[in-house]
Z-matrix of the N, CA and C atoms (Angstrom, degrees):
N
C 1 1.443
C 2 1.530 1 108.14
N 3 1.296 2 115.06 1 110.03
C 4 1.450 3 118.78 2 177.53
C 5 1.521 4 109.04 3 -99.79
N 6 1.311 5 114.65 4 131.63
C 7 1.457 6 120.60 5 -176.78
C 8 1.519 7 109.86 6 -109.44
N 9 1.307 8 115.54 7 143.65
C 10 1.447 9 120.90 8 172.12
C 11 1.519 10 108.44 9 -71.75
N 12 1.309 11 116.01 10 159.23
C 13 1.459 12 120.33 11 179.23
C 14 1.527 13 111.07 12 -58.10
N 15 1.321 14 116.96 13 -38.64
C 16 1.474 15 120.32 14 178.95
C 17 1.528 16 110.81 15 -63.45
N 18 1.325 17 117.43 16 -35.70
C 19 1.462 18 120.37 17 178.18
C 20 1.533 19 110.89 18 -70.50
N 21 1.321 20 115.69 19 -39.96
C 22 1.459 21 119.49 20 179.43
C 23 1.529 22 111.49 21 -63.45
N 24 1.335 23 116.42 22 -41.19
C 25 1.463 24 118.68 23 -178.24
C 26 1.527 25 110.45 24 -67.06
N 27 1.331 26 117.56 25 -32.37
C 28 1.466 27 120.27 26 176.25
C 29 1.533 28 109.68 27 -65.34
N 30 1.320 29 116.89 28 -43.86
C 31 1.469 30 119.68 29 177.42
C 32 1.523 31 111.32 30 -62.42
N 33 1.319 32 116.58 31 -41.31
C 34 1.461 33 119.98 32 178.41
C 35 1.525 34 110.61 33 -63.06
N 36 1.318 35 116.82 34 -41.45
C 37 1.465 36 120.31 35 179.21
C 38 1.524 37 110.67 36 -63.11
N 39 1.335 38 116.76 37 -44.83
C 40 1.465 39 120.21 38 179.61
C 41 1.528 40 110.37 39 -63.71
N 42 1.316 41 116.83 40 -41.85
C 43 1.471 42 118.92 41 179.04
C 44 1.525 43 111.00 42 -68.03
N 45 1.331 44 115.51 43 -19.65
C 46 1.462 45 121.25 44 -179.99
C 47 1.535 46 111.46 45 -97.09
N 48 1.325 47 116.00 46 22.24
C 49 1.466 48 124.65 47 173.16
C 50 1.524 49 115.34 48 78.66
N 51 1.329 50 118.74 49 15.69
C 52 1.462 51 120.18 50 170.17
C 53 1.520 52 105.47 51 -83.18
N 54 1.326 53 117.13 52 100.51
C 55 1.461 54 120.27 53 -166.99
C 56 1.528 55 115.34 54 -109.46
N 57 1.319 56 117.98 55 0.74
C 58 1.462 57 120.91 56 175.48
C 59 1.528 58 108.44 57 -124.93
N 60 1.318 59 115.89 58 163.32
C 61 1.469 60 119.37 59 178.98
C 62 1.529 61 110.14 60 -55.70
N 63 1.323 62 117.20 61 -44.73
C 64 1.465 63 121.48 62 -178.22
C 65 1.530 64 111.28 63 -62.23
N 66 1.323 65 116.81 64 -42.46
C 67 1.468 66 120.15 65 179.31
C 68 1.527 67 111.01 66 -68.66
N 69 1.324 68 117.04 67 -36.25
C 70 1.469 69 120.55 68 178.26
C 71 1.534 70 109.56 69 -66.18
N 72 1.327 71 116.68 70 -42.85
C 73 1.473 72 120.96 71 177.54
C 74 1.523 73 109.53 72 -59.67
N 75 1.319 74 117.07 73 -46.87
C 76 1.468 75 121.22 74 -179.14
C 77 1.524 76 111.03 75 -63.69
N 78 1.323 77 116.54 76 -44.18
C 79 1.461 78 120.87 77 -176.36
C 80 1.520 79 112.65 78 -69.06
N 81 1.330 80 117.25 79 -38.49
C 82 1.462 81 120.46 80 -174.85
C 83 1.518 82 113.60 81 -91.85
N 84 1.324 83 116.80 82 -28.62
C 85 1.461 84 119.82 83 -174.11
C 86 1.518 85 112.58 84 80.52
N 87 1.334 86 116.70 85 4.13
C 88 1.462 87 120.80 86 177.21
C 89 1.524 88 109.47 87 -81.26
N 90 1.314 89 116.24 88 159.47
C 91 1.461 90 120.13 89 179.22
C 92 1.529 91 110.17 90 -71.59
N 93 1.311 92 114.70 91 155.33
C 94 1.465 93 120.37 92 179.20
C 95 1.527 94 110.52 93 -62.38
N 96 1.325 95 117.14 94 -37.56
C 97 1.465 96 119.41 95 179.94
C 98 1.528 97 111.16 96 -65.84
N 99 1.330 98 117.13 97 -36.42
C 100 1.469 99 119.61 98 177.65
C 101 1.530 100 110.00 99 -66.63
N 102 1.327 101 116.50 100 -44.12
C 103 1.474 102 120.69 101 177.72
C 104 1.530 103 109.88 102 -60.33
N 105 1.333 104 116.17 103 -42.38
C 106 1.471 105 120.50 104 179.77
C 107 1.525 106 112.46 105 -66.53
N 108 1.308 107 118.58 106 -19.57
C 109 1.467 108 121.60 107 174.03
C 110 1.533 109 111.84 108 -84.34
N 111 1.321 110 116.50 109 -31.25
C 112 1.472 111 121.32 110 -176.42
C 113 1.531 112 111.40 111 -80.54
N 114 1.311 113 116.98 112 -43.85
C 115 1.479 114 122.24 113 -174.10
C 116 1.536 115 113.20 114 -55.93
N 117 1.355 116 120.26 115 -48.83
C 118 1.469 117 119.03 116 -178.53
C 119 1.531 118 113.29 117 -60.18
N 120 1.312 119 116.58 118 -37.38
C 121 1.470 120 119.91 119 178.20
C 122 1.526 121 110.58 120 -63.54
N 123 1.332 122 116.79 121 -43.06
C 124 1.465 123 120.57 122 178.15
C 125 1.527 124 111.44 123 -64.83
N 126 1.319 125 116.58 124 -36.12
C 127 1.459 126 120.14 125 177.50
C 128 1.526 127 110.74 126 -65.37
N 129 1.346 128 116.69 127 -43.89
C 130 1.468 129 121.04 128 179.63
C 131 1.523 130 112.32 129 -64.38
N 132 1.324 131 116.44 130 -34.58
C 133 1.458 132 120.87 131 -178.62
C 134 1.536 133 112.56 132 -86.21
N 135 1.342 134 116.42 133 3.55
C 136 1.467 135 121.47 134 -177.88
C 137 1.525 136 112.51 135 57.80
N 138 1.321 137 115.58 136 36.73
C 139 1.462 138 120.88 137 175.21
C 140 1.524 139 109.27 138 -89.37
N 141 1.328 140 115.33 139 -35.68
C 142 1.453 141 120.80 140 174.02
C 143 1.529 142 108.22 141 -129.20
N 144 1.306 143 115.58 142 165.70
C 145 1.464 144 120.26 143 173.79
C 146 1.524 145 107.99 144 -139.28
N 147 1.311 146 113.28 145 156.36
C 148 1.463 147 120.86 146 178.45
C 149 1.509 148 106.96 147 -104.21
N 150 1.308 149 115.82 148 116.35
C 151 1.459 150 120.09 149 -172.57
C 152 1.524 151 108.74 150 -138.11
N 153 1.329 152 115.86 151 120.16
C 154 1.464 153 122.02 152 176.88
C 155 1.529 154 112.10 153 53.29
N 156 1.338 155 115.94 154 44.69
C 157 1.459 156 120.86 155 176.60
C 158 1.510 157 115.63 156 79.85
N 159 1.338 158 117.00 157 9.42
C 160 1.457 159 120.69 158 -176.95
C 161 1.529 160 111.47 159 -133.66
N 162 1.322 161 115.48 160 146.49
C 163 1.458 162 120.88 161 172.04
C 164 1.517 163 107.87 162 -90.27
N 165 1.329 164 115.68 163 134.12
C 166 1.461 165 121.96 164 176.84
C 167 1.527 166 108.15 165 -138.29
N 168 1.321 167 115.45 166 156.35
C 169 1.459 168 119.40 167 175.22
C 170 1.521 169 108.74 168 -66.30
N 171 1.319 170 116.65 169 138.42
C 172 1.462 171 121.84 170 178.96
C 173 1.522 172 108.19 171 -97.11
N 174 1.292 173 115.98 172 97.40
C 175 1.469 174 121.15 173 -178.07
C 176 1.527 175 112.06 174 -94.70
N 177 1.348 176 116.76 175 -4.96
C 178 1.456 177 119.92 176 -176.03
C 179 1.530 178 113.63 177 -101.90
N 180 1.330 179 117.77 178 -49.54
C 181 1.464 180 121.14 179 -173.01
C 182 1.522 181 111.59 180 -61.56
N 183 1.324 182 116.69 181 -46.63
C 184 1.460 183 121.27 182 -177.50
C 185 1.529 184 108.55 183 -140.55
N 186 1.340 185 117.79 184 75.36
C 187 1.467 186 119.90 185 -175.16
C 188 1.538 187 113.86 186 -68.14
N 189 1.318 188 117.03 187 -11.67
C 190 1.471 189 119.74 188 -177.64
C 191 1.528 190 112.84 189 -69.52
N 192 1.347 191 117.75 190 -19.79
C 193 1.459 192 119.28 191 -178.41
C 194 1.527 193 111.25 192 -62.25
N 195 1.325 194 116.92 193 -32.01
C 196 1.468 195 120.22 194 179.84
C 197 1.521 196 109.88 195 -66.12
N 198 1.329 197 116.63 196 -44.43
C 199 1.466 198 120.63 197 177.19
C 200 1.521 199 110.59 198 -63.99
N 201 1.319 200 115.89 199 -39.81
C 202 1.465 201 121.34 200 -177.39
C 203 1.530 202 111.75 201 -62.52
N 204 1.324 203 117.21 202 -47.17
C 205 1.464 204 118.59 203 -177.89
C 206 1.526 205 111.90 204 -74.43
N 207 1.339 206 116.40 205 -14.11
C 208 1.462 207 120.57 206 179.70
C 209 1.523 208 112.71 207 -94.25
N 210 1.330 209 117.49 208 0.77
C 211 1.465 210 120.50 209 178.52
C 212 1.524 211 109.98 210 -60.19
N 213 1.304 212 115.65 211 148.68
C 214 1.461 213 122.04 212 -175.98
C 215 1.525 214 111.85 213 -52.82
N 216 1.334 215 117.63 214 -45.41
C 217 1.465 216 119.22 215 -177.14
C 218 1.529 217 112.10 216 -66.08
N 219 1.322 218 117.36 217 -32.04
C 220 1.463 219 120.60 218 177.97
C 221 1.528 220 111.37 219 -74.18
N 222 1.318 221 116.86 220 -38.13
C 223 1.460 222 120.62 221 176.04
C 224 1.533 223 109.46 222 -65.85
N 225 1.333 224 117.17 223 -39.82
C 226 1.466 225 120.65 224 177.31
C 227 1.525 226 111.36 225 -59.85
N 228 1.323 227 116.85 226 -42.00
C 229 1.468 228 120.45 227 178.30
C 230 1.525 229 110.72 228 -62.16
N 231 1.327 230 116.81 229 -41.24
C 232 1.462 231 120.72 230 178.71
C 233 1.529 232 110.27 231 -62.97
N 234 1.326 233 116.59 232 -45.08
C 235 1.465 234 120.84 233 -179.77
C 236 1.525 235 110.49 234 -62.64
N 237 1.329 236 117.36 235 -44.09
C 238 1.469 237 120.28 236 178.61
C 239 1.524 238 111.19 237 -60.03
N 240 1.340 239 116.45 238 -43.49
C 241 1.456 240 120.24 239 -179.57
C 242 1.531 241 110.89 240 -64.57
N 243 1.324 242 117.13 241 -40.73
C 244 1.462 243 120.60 242 179.41
C 245 1.526 244 111.69 243 -67.98
N 246 1.323 245 116.76 244 -43.70
C 247 1.461 246 119.50 245 179.53
C 248 1.525 247 111.24 246 -64.50
N 249 1.309 248 116.48 247 -42.74
C 250 1.460 249 120.41 248 178.30
C 251 1.529 250 110.79 249 -60.50
N 252 1.309 251 117.00 250 -45.54
C 253 1.466 252 121.05 251 178.69
C 254 1.523 253 110.84 252 -64.50
N 255 1.330 254 117.13 253 -38.26
C 256 1.463 255 120.50 254 179.63
C 257 1.525 256 111.26 255 -64.39
N 258 1.319 257 116.60 256 -41.38
C 259 1.464 258 120.39 257 177.78
C 260 1.526 259 109.79 258 -63.49
N 261 1.327 260 116.48 259 -41.59
C 262 1.468 261 120.31 260 177.99
C 263 1.525 262 111.79 261 -62.58
N 264 1.324 263 117.52 262 -27.86
C 265 1.469 264 121.66 263 -177.96
C 266 1.534 265 113.27 264 -86.99
N 267 1.327 266 117.66 265 -1.40
C 268 1.462 267 119.83 266 -176.72
C 269 1.524 268 112.14 267 -56.76
N 270 1.321 269 118.33 268 -38.30
C 271 1.458 270 119.45 269 179.95
C 272 1.524 271 112.14 270 -76.70
N 273 1.327 272 116.66 271 -2.24
C 274 1.468 273 121.09 272 178.73
C 275 1.530 274 110.79 273 -111.32
N 276 1.316 275 117.45 274 17.33
C 277 1.462 276 120.80 275 174.39
C 278 1.514 277 116.41 276 103.22
N 279 1.311 278 119.12 277 -3.07
C 280 1.467 279 119.90 278 177.76
C 281 1.525 280 108.99 279 -68.55
N 282 1.303 281 116.28 280 142.79
C 283 1.457 282 121.25 281 -179.41
C 284 1.526 283 108.39 282 -100.31
N 285 1.309 284 116.03 283 110.22
C 286 1.456 285 122.16 284 176.25
C 287 1.523 286 106.60 285 -132.21
N 288 1.314 287 115.66 286 118.48
C 289 1.464 288 120.10 287 179.80
C 290 1.514 289 110.07 288 -116.93
N 291 1.302 290 115.70 289 143.66
C 292 1.455 291 122.08 290 177.87
C 293 1.520 292 106.57 291 -143.80
N 294 1.295 293 116.74 292 131.46
C 295 1.461 294 121.42 293 178.24
C 296 1.520 295 108.87 294 -131.88
N 297 1.304 296 115.06 295 140.28
C 298 1.464 297 120.94 296 172.33
C 299 1.525 298 105.97 297 -106.15
N 300 1.321 299 115.79 298 119.32
C 301 1.462 300 119.89 299 -176.42
C 302 1.522 301 110.30 300 -139.12
N 303 1.316 302 114.84 301 156.46
C 304 1.452 303 120.88 302 171.50
C 305 1.516 304 107.40 303 -91.02
N 306 1.317 305 116.80 304 137.27
C 307 1.461 306 121.44 305 178.57
C 308 1.519 307 110.04 306 -126.88
N 309 1.321 308 115.28 307 132.88
C 310 1.459 309 118.98 308 170.97
C 311 1.531 310 107.35 309 -74.10
N 312 1.293 311 116.60 310 170.13
C 313 1.462 312 120.04 311 178.93
C 314 1.527 313 110.50 312 -59.98
N 315 1.331 314 116.34 313 -40.42
C 316 1.464 315 121.35 314 178.56
C 317 1.532 316 110.80 315 -65.30
N 318 1.321 317 117.31 316 -44.78
C 319 1.469 318 121.24 317 179.98
C 320 1.534 319 111.29 318 -63.44
N 321 1.325 320 115.90 319 -37.00
C 322 1.467 321 119.38 320 177.95
C 323 1.530 322 110.35 321 -65.24
N 324 1.333 323 117.07 322 -38.75
C 325 1.464 324 120.32 323 176.46
C 326 1.528 325 110.88 324 -63.37
N 327 1.342 326 116.82 325 -41.48
C 328 1.465 327 120.71 326 176.91
C 329 1.523 328 110.75 327 -61.70
N 330 1.326 329 116.40 328 -42.94
C 331 1.459 330 120.70 329 179.35
C 332 1.526 331 110.22 330 -61.57
N 333 1.327 332 117.48 331 -43.46
C 334 1.462 333 120.96 332 178.84
C 335 1.528 334 111.20 333 -60.95
N 336 1.325 335 116.78 334 -38.60
C 337 1.471 336 120.65 335 178.25
C 338 1.522 337 110.04 336 -64.56
N 339 1.329 338 116.70 337 -45.52
C 340 1.464 339 120.33 338 -179.87
C 341 1.533 340 111.48 339 -64.84
N 342 1.321 341 117.24 340 -39.70
C 343 1.462 342 120.32 341 178.34
C 344 1.527 343 110.86 342 -66.19
N 345 1.335 344 117.03 343 -34.68
C 346 1.464 345 120.48 344 176.06
C 347 1.527 346 109.88 345 -65.78
N 348 1.326 347 117.29 346 -36.19
C 349 1.469 348 120.60 347 176.69
C 350 1.526 349 110.50 348 -66.50
N 351 1.315 350 116.55 349 -40.75
C 352 1.471 351 120.72 350 177.08
C 353 1.525 352 108.95 351 -62.38
N 354 1.316 353 117.49 352 -45.35
C 355 1.468 354 122.07 353 178.58
C 356 1.522 355 110.73 354 -56.58
N 357 1.335 356 116.71 355 -46.40
C 358 1.473 357 120.67 356 179.32
C 359 1.521 358 110.30 357 -62.66
N 360 1.316 359 118.19 358 -42.78
C 361 1.459 360 121.86 359 178.26
C 362 1.530 361 110.65 360 -59.41
N 363 1.331 362 116.70 361 -46.41
C 364 1.464 363 121.15 362 -179.76
C 365 1.527 364 110.48 363 -61.93
N 366 1.322 365 117.35 364 -45.01
C 367 1.471 366 121.43 365 179.32
C 368 1.525 367 109.83 366 -61.26
N 369 1.333 368 117.20 367 -43.34
C 370 1.469 369 120.53 368 179.12
C 371 1.527 370 110.94 369 -64.31
N 372 1.311 371 117.28 370 -41.51
C 373 1.459 372 120.63 371 178.63
C 374 1.531 373 111.18 372 -64.53
N 375 1.331 374 116.55 373 -38.44
C 376 1.467 375 119.99 374 177.95
C 377 1.520 376 111.23 375 -62.82
N 378 1.319 377 116.64 376 -39.83
C 379 1.466 378 120.79 377 179.82
C 380 1.526 379 110.48 378 -62.57
N 381 1.303 380 116.52 379 -35.60
C 382 1.459 381 121.45 380 -175.98
C 383 1.526 382 113.34 381 -91.79
N 384 1.345 383 116.78 382 -6.07
C 385 1.463 384 117.40 383 -177.50
C 386 1.512 385 109.87 384 -73.82
N 387 1.314 386 114.98 385 148.37
C 388 1.453 387 120.30 386 -172.32
C 389 1.508 388 113.98 387 -84.67
N 390 1.304 389 114.74 388 142.12
C 391 1.449 390 121.81 389 170.21
C 392 1.526 391 106.51 390 -79.06
N 393 1.300 392 116.88 391 160.80
C 394 1.461 393 123.93 392 179.66
C 395 1.521 394 113.31 393 74.11
N 396 1.300 395 117.69 394 14.08
C 397 1.458 396 120.40 395 172.51
C 398 1.522 397 107.36 396 -94.66
N 399 1.306 398 116.41 397 159.25
C 400 1.457 399 120.27 398 -179.63
C 401 1.527 400 111.03 399 -70.20
N 402 1.322 401 115.98 400 129.93
C 403 1.456 402 121.82 401 -178.44
C 404 1.532 403 110.65 402 -61.01
N 405 1.326 404 117.00 403 -36.01
C 406 1.467 405 120.67 404 -178.62
C 407 1.526 406 112.10 405 -62.27
N 408 1.335 407 117.71 406 -18.94
C 409 1.465 408 121.00 407 -179.39
C 410 1.524 409 113.32 408 -88.84
N 411 1.330 410 116.80 409 -2.91
C 412 1.457 411 119.79 410 176.94
C 413 1.525 412 109.41 411 -66.37
N 414 1.301 413 116.80 412 155.95
C 415 1.462 414 122.24 413 175.07
C 416 1.521 415 108.49 414 -105.03
N 417 1.315 416 115.74 415 143.46
C 418 1.460 417 121.26 416 175.58
C 419 1.530 418 106.30 417 -102.52
N 420 1.322 419 116.01 418 121.24
C 421 1.456 420 121.93 419 -177.15
C 422 1.523 421 107.71 420 -120.62
N 423 1.329 422 116.29 421 132.52
C 424 1.459 423 118.27 422 177.07
C 425 1.511 424 109.54 423 -132.78
N 426 1.321 425 113.94 424 150.79
C 427 1.450 426 121.05 425 -179.88
C 428 1.511 427 107.99 426 -156.35
N 429 1.298 428 116.08 427 164.95
C 430 1.455 429 120.92 428 178.68
C 431 1.508 430 110.53 429 137.73
N 432 1.293 431 115.49 430 -177.31
C 433 1.457 432 120.21 431 177.89
C 434 1.519 433 108.94 432 -155.54
N 435 1.295 434 114.19 433 163.15
C 436 1.456 435 120.87 434 178.95
C 437 1.518 436 107.84 435 -151.69
N 438 1.308 437 115.93 436 160.48
C 439 1.457 438 120.25 437 176.58
C 440 1.527 439 110.65 438 -73.62
N 441 1.313 440 116.61 439 133.22
C 442 1.466 441 121.57 440 -179.66
C 443 1.529 442 110.17 441 -58.62
N 444 1.312 443 116.40 442 -43.66
C 445 1.462 444 120.47 443 177.92
C 446 1.520 445 112.38 444 -63.33
N 447 1.335 446 116.55 445 -37.17
C 448 1.465 447 120.49 446 177.70
C 449 1.535 448 110.97 447 -63.16
N 450 1.328 449 115.50 448 -41.81
C 451 1.469 450 119.98 449 178.79
C 452 1.514 451 109.82 450 -64.03
N 453 1.322 452 116.45 451 -44.71
C 454 1.462 453 120.61 452 -179.69
C 455 1.517 454 110.90 453 -62.97
N 456 1.319 455 117.04 454 -46.83
C 457 1.478 456 120.52 455 -179.85
C 458 1.526 457 111.47 456 -63.31
N 459 1.315 458 118.03 457 -34.36
C 460 1.453 459 121.58 458 178.79
C 461 1.530 460 110.96 459 -68.24
N 462 1.342 461 117.70 460 -37.20
C 463 1.461 462 121.35 461 179.97
C 464 1.527 463 111.81 462 -73.59
N 465 1.320 464 116.97 463 -34.63
C 466 1.467 465 121.38 464 -177.65
C 467 1.520 466 111.45 465 -74.83
N 468 1.329 467 116.85 466 -36.89
C 469 1.471 468 119.43 467 -176.12
C 470 1.479 469 113.81 468 -81.85
């Protein structure tokens, strides 16, 4: 099950306690008509349920949907969509940096250490981030590196 970014943000909002259409609209920044198109599909697929006037994630009826959307290929699609959108936003103030550099074996080890520190910082910040905040206000942060030749070979093949 591959989800569009708009569908994912709705799920994130619902999991973050946005339980009515109005709260989902506020949290996601999506239009009410878009939310009204997404919600019925999620209800039919038993991804969410409507209970006592609130939308909640349905983890009981069909728990496999969580595993399905977390599959590597689905996460890759989400990352590609986010990176593509981020690049498109560069002229609107988004900060996206890319550098091609040569690294010695020692420098690569240093880079891995620094990236591990960034990872720990991000994990710590996630633990401390508040529930009930608007999903649209979250920041998307990416880091990492890859071999230039590996990227080229992956695109050619």
